[in-house]
ChimeraX commands (.cxc) that place a marker at each C-alpha (Angstrom):
marker #1 position -0.23,-0.36,0.18 radius 0.5
marker #1 position 1.29,3.56,-1.01 radius 0.5
marker #1 position 2.43,5.68,1.88 radius 0.5
marker #1 position 2.03,9.60,2.20 radius 0.5
marker #1 position 4.88,11.47,2.11 radius 0.5
marker #1 position 5.27,14.75,3.62 radius 0.5
marker #1 position 6.21,15.96,0.26 radius 0.5
marker #1 position 3.25,14.95,-1.16 radius 0.5
marker #1 position 1.34,16.69,1.04 radius 0.5
marker #1 position 3.55,19.97,0.25 radius 0.5
marker #1 position 2.93,19.27,-3.58 radius 0.5
marker #1 position -0.93,19.09,-2.83 radius 0.5
marker #1 position -1.09,22.08,-0.99 radius 0.5
marker #1 position 0.42,24.12,-3.96 radius 0.5
marker #1 position -1.31,22.56,-6.12 radius 0.5
marker #1 position -4.91,23.89,-4.17 radius 0.5
marker #1 position -3.26,27.16,-3.73 radius 0.5
marker #1 position -3.06,27.44,-7.59 radius 0.5
marker #1 position -6.07,26.35,-8.26 radius 0.5
marker #1 position -7.56,29.07,-5.35 radius 0.5
marker #1 position -5.08,31.96,-7.04 radius 0.5
marker #1 position -6.71,30.87,-10.82 radius 0.5
marker #1 position -9.76,31.35,-9.58 radius 0.5
marker #1 position -9.66,34.61,-8.11 radius 0.5
marker #1 position -7.75,36.04,-10.90 radius 0.5
marker #1 position -10.58,34.62,-12.94 radius 0.5
marker #1 position -13.04,36.08,-10.95 radius 0.5
marker #1 position -10.75,39.43,-10.89 radius 0.5
marker #1 position -11.39,39.40,-14.76 radius 0.5
marker #1 position -14.83,38.90,-14.76 radius 0.5
marker #1 position -15.25,41.71,-12.61 radius 0.5
marker #1 position -13.32,43.92,-14.75 radius 0.5
marker #1 position -14.27,43.06,-17.56 radius 0.5
marker #1 position -17.90,43.27,-16.32 radius 0.5
marker #1 position -17.00,47.21,-15.22 radius 0.5
marker #1 position -15.66,47.82,-18.54 radius 0.5
marker #1 position -18.53,46.94,-20.56 radius 0.5
marker #1 position -20.56,49.35,-18.27 radius 0.5
marker #1 position -17.83,51.89,-18.98 radius 0.5
marker #1 position -18.00,51.64,-22.58 radius 0.5
marker #1 position -21.43,51.66,-22.85 radius 0.5
marker #1 position -21.69,54.72,-20.91 radius 0.5
marker #1 position -19.18,56.48,-22.92 radius 0.5
marker #1 position -21.26,55.38,-26.17 radius 0.5
marker #1 position -18.36,54.22,-27.89 radius 0.5
marker #1 position -15.07,55.91,-28.02 radius 0.5
marker #1 position -13.39,53.46,-25.81 radius 0.5
marker #1 position -15.09,50.87,-27.57 radius 0.5
marker #1 position -13.46,52.17,-30.57 radius 0.5
marker #1 position -9.81,52.42,-28.44 radius 0.5
marker #1 position -10.06,49.31,-27.33 radius 0.5
marker #1 position -10.75,47.51,-30.92 radius 0.5
marker #1 position -8.11,49.52,-32.42 radius 0.5
marker #1 position -5.67,48.25,-28.99 radius 0.5
marker #1 position -6.17,44.83,-30.07 radius 0.5
marker #1 position -5.52,44.88,-33.71 radius 0.5
marker link #1:1,2 radius 0.2
marker link #1:2,3 radius 0.2
marker link #1:3,4 radius 0.2
marker link #1:4,5 radius 0.2
marker link #1:5,6 radius 0.2
marker link #1:6,7 radius 0.2
marker link #1:7,8 radius 0.2
marker link #1:8,9 radius 0.2
marker link #1:9,10 radius 0.2
marker link #1:10,11 radius 0.2
marker link #1:11,12 radius 0.2
marker link #1:12,13 radius 0.2
marker link #1:13,14 radius 0.2
marker link #1:14,15 radius 0.2
marker link #1:15,16 radius 0.2
marker link #1:16,17 radius 0.2
marker link #1:17,18 radius 0.2
marker link #1:18,19 radius 0.2
marker link #1:19,20 radius 0.2
marker link #1:20,21 radius 0.2
marker link #1:21,22 radius 0.2
marker link #1:22,23 radius 0.2
marker link #1:23,24 radius 0.2
marker link #1:24,25 radius 0.2
marker link #1:25,26 radius 0.2
marker link #1:26,27 radius 0.2
marker link #1:27,28 radius 0.2
marker link #1:28,29 radius 0.2
marker link #1:29,30 radius 0.2
marker link #1:30,31 radius 0.2
marker link #1:31,32 radius 0.2
marker link #1:32,33 radius 0.2
marker link #1:33,34 radius 0.2
marker link #1:34,35 radius 0.2
marker link #1:35,36 radius 0.2
marker link #1:36,37 radius 0.2
marker link #1:37,38 radius 0.2
marker link #1:38,39 radius 0.2
marker link #1:39,40 radius 0.2
marker link #1:40,41 radius 0.2
marker link #1:41,42 radius 0.2
marker link #1:42,43 radius 0.2
marker link #1:43,44 radius 0.2
marker link #1:44,45 radius 0.2
marker link #1:45,46 radius 0.2
marker link #1:46,47 radius 0.2
marker link #1:47,48 radius 0.2
marker link #1:48,49 radius 0.2
marker link #1:49,50 radius 0.2
marker link #1:50,51 radius 0.2
marker link #1:51,52 radius 0.2
marker link #1:52,53 radius 0.2
marker link #1:53,54 radius 0.2
marker link #1:54,55 radius 0.2
marker link #1:55,56 radius 0.2
view
């Protein structure tokens, strides 16, 4: 039977931290996109044009 080692615990901890960090990063991006969309809508497309130009 496989016995868990201390290194396995450390690797799992790092893996879990990475998953949490990735989730938080995704949530922040969603929030930023949400506010950016509202801003573009309010600006009447002026910023929309700039963003499209920057993406090219």
